[in-house]
C-alpha positions, 0 to 999 in steps of 0.5 A: 500500500502507498500512503501519500502522507508517509512515503517509505523510501530508503535512507541509510542511517548510521547509529552509535552504540557503545557495544556493537556486538550487544546491539547486533544481538538486541536488534536482531533478536528483539526487533527482527533485524538481520545482520548483513555484515560486521567489521573489526575485532571486536566489532566496530560496526555492522550493517543490518536489514529489516524488510527494505530498511538498512541501517549501519551501527558503529561504536562510539568515538570521541565526537559521538555517543549513544543517546543514553550516554547523552541523556536525550534522544538524538533521532527517531527512526521509522521502519516499515514492516509487513505486519506491525501487530506481529512485530509489536507482539514479538518485541513486547514478548521479549521485553522491549521498552514500549514507549508508544503502544500500537495505534493508528495515526491521523496520517494513516499509519498503524505504528508503535514505538520502542526505546532500545537499551542505548536510548535510540527511539524506533517507530515500527509502522505499516500503512493502514490508509492512503491519506492526503496530507492536506486532510490532516492539516499539512501544507503540501509543497508543490514542486 
């Protein structure tokens, strides 16, 4: 399904974790990502996939840190899944910290939110309806 209010094209975010190996385990086991590769020994980074979404994770460096160390969110990532209800049930059953329960938004998404142990905010979403952005108050730019 397509939703004019929320497109799901690919972007490759890079996220910082203080323990890449533990992050790979959590993201794979709890949130359903599949590891594509890792590099370094111990691991310094990795690429993971969930559906069409691909992310890079890497270790902290002098100029970066995870949100939990900084004490605030640094971003929120939305990942589109085939069945958000199944994804929610799986994550919740493994103890994921749910910060937004499964709901339907006014812009046509079924979604829920998780805060991972490193403070990264994740939204998992599935298109529920095609919604014209103007119908919920967005000012649509014409190009």
